N, C-alpha and C positions, 0 to 999 in steps of 0.2 A: 418517511424516507425509505427507499428501496435500494439495496446494494447487491450487485451481481459481480462475480469474478469472470473476466474474459480470458484469464490465464496469465501466467508469469506475474508481473507487478501491475497489471492492468485491471482496473475496476471501473464500473459505471455506477455512479451515485446519483440517483434520481430524487431530487428534492421537490418541494411544492412549487417552486418558481424556476429553479435552475437545475441543469444536469451537468455533472462534472465527470470527466474521464481522466484516469491517471495512467501515465507511462504506457502509451499505446505501442504496439510492436508490429514488425513487418510480417508479411505472409510466410516467409521462409522459416519462421520460428517454430511452426508446427501447430499452433492453435488457430481457431477460426474467429478472427476479429470481426469479420463482416464489414458493414459500413455503418457503425453506430452514429447516432446524432448526439451532439453535446453543445452546450453553451460555453463551456470552459474545459481546457485540457491542461493538466499540469505535467511537467517533465522534470523528473528528479535529476537527470543528467542526460547528456546528448549522445550516449551510446546507442547504436541502432535498435537494440531490443527494448528501448524505453522512450523513443522519441519519433515514432512513425506517425506524424500528424496527418500525413496524406490519407490515412485510413479513416479519419473522422470527418463526417459531413456536417453541414450547417455553418461552416466557417467559424469555428469556436475561437474565443479569446485564448491565446497561448500564454502560459505562465512558465518561464524557463529558469527561474532562479530566485535568490533571496529578495525579500521585500514584502510590503503589505499591499493587498489588492482588495477592492470592494467592487463586486460585479452583481448588480441586481439582487441584493439580499444575501449573497454569498460572500463571506469574509475569509480571505485566504492569506496566510502568513508563511512565507518561505524562509527557512533558517539554514544558514551555511554549515555544512558538515563535509566529511571526506568519504571517498569510496574505498579507502584503505586505512590501515593503522599507522601510516607514515606521513600524515598530514598532506595526503594527495600526491605524494611523490611518485607513486606507482600507477594508480588508476585515476587520479584526478579528483575533482570535487563532486559533491552530492548535495542535493537540497532536500531537507525534510519539510513537509508541508503540513500545516494545521489548516483544516477546512471547517468552517463554522457555518452551518445553515440549519434551518428548521429546529433550532434549539439543541442541536447535537454537534459535538466537537469531535472531528475525526483527525487522526494523525497518520500520514503515509510516510514511512521512513525511507522509501526509495532503496537504493543500494548502500545503505549505511555500512561502513567498514570498520567501525571502532566503537568503544564504549561511549555512552553519552556522558559528558562532563556533568557534575552536579549543577553547575550554572545553567546549562542547556536544559536539563531535565526540569529544573525549576521554571525556566522561561516557557517551556511547553505547557506547564500548568495541568489543569484537570482535563483528562482525555476520556471520552466515552468509548471510542472505537479506535483500536490500534491495528494498522496494517503492518505486519512484521515479517521481514525476510528470514527464512529458516533453512535455505538451501546450502548455506555455509561456504561453498567454493569461492564465490566472489563477493561475499558479504560477511557479516559478523558470524563467529562460531556459535553453535547452539548454546553453550554455557552463557555467552554474553547476551544472546537473544533472550534467554530466560531471566538474566539479570536485568535486562531492559524492561521486561514486563514488571518486575518488582520495583524498579525505579519509577515507572510511570503509573502503575496500578490502574490500568483502564478497566472499564466495565466489560468490554468485549475485545478479544484478540482474534484477528483473522490472519492466519498464516498465508504467506505468498512467496514467490520466487523460489520454487523448489521443483525437483524432478517429478515429472508425470509421464504417462504413456505417450502423450502428445509432444512433449518438449524435446527438441533436438539440441539440448545443451547438457553439459556435464555438471549437474547439481545433485545434492543429496535429496532423497524423498522426505516427505513431511513426517514420516513415522518416527524418526529419531527424536524430533522435537516433542511429538505427542507422548512418546513413552516417558521422556524426562519430566513431562508435565503431569504424568500419572493417568494418561488417557489411552485406552487400549484400542477400541474400534469405533471411532466416531462416525456418525451418519452424516455424509456430505449433503449439504442443502443446496438447492439450485439458486436461492437468493435469501437475503435477510431483510425483513421489514422491521423498522425500529422507529420509536418515538421517544421523547424524553421520559415519558411515564412507563415505558416497557423495558427500559434498560435494567439488566441484572445488577445486583449489589456488588458482586466481586468479579474478579477476572474470569470470564467464561470464554473457552476456546470454541470458535465457530469455524468449521471447515466448509468452504464453499466448493462446489463442483464447477468445472468449466464446460462451455457448450461443445458438444461433439460435432455438431454441424449447424448450419444456419439456413 
């Protein structure tokens, strides 16, 4: 499996049989989405920066909310959460996705806006790779993001949804999260290749770089 970050909350996950793209964004966000191909696209919520399906080619299957889905060897479970700490009264609903394929379990938190309940953390189960929002402004605060890592204890944490030079949105940069996790100057990778046998034993932070041009 190969994972690349296209910016914001958008990742392209290439498995042996299927390719999944999460939370695609429109051109005016600042990143270079290009015209990636995918079999499946997951949308954590329908805000414009997370639901630009027009940018994905090959007419992918769209998953837009809670439920269980099986598509050609990829098993996806959407779990209902909220975009804020007021049960959705401010910003609405959010879907957390579990994506299971090639023997690896990934969890994309979308724009999670609150602590995970113990019940939901238990339902999510064993997670190999966690896509974690760390930009604070419209998602969970950093302290709760770190608490979430402790709750889920994934093998790998990939930060997302934070301020970069390309992003035309008011979010916090990734640095604050990294400092609190005891990481000073991580080397950003262009992609991450992983198999069940190459997963690290404990939570390892992997910072991915976004494409500057396509």
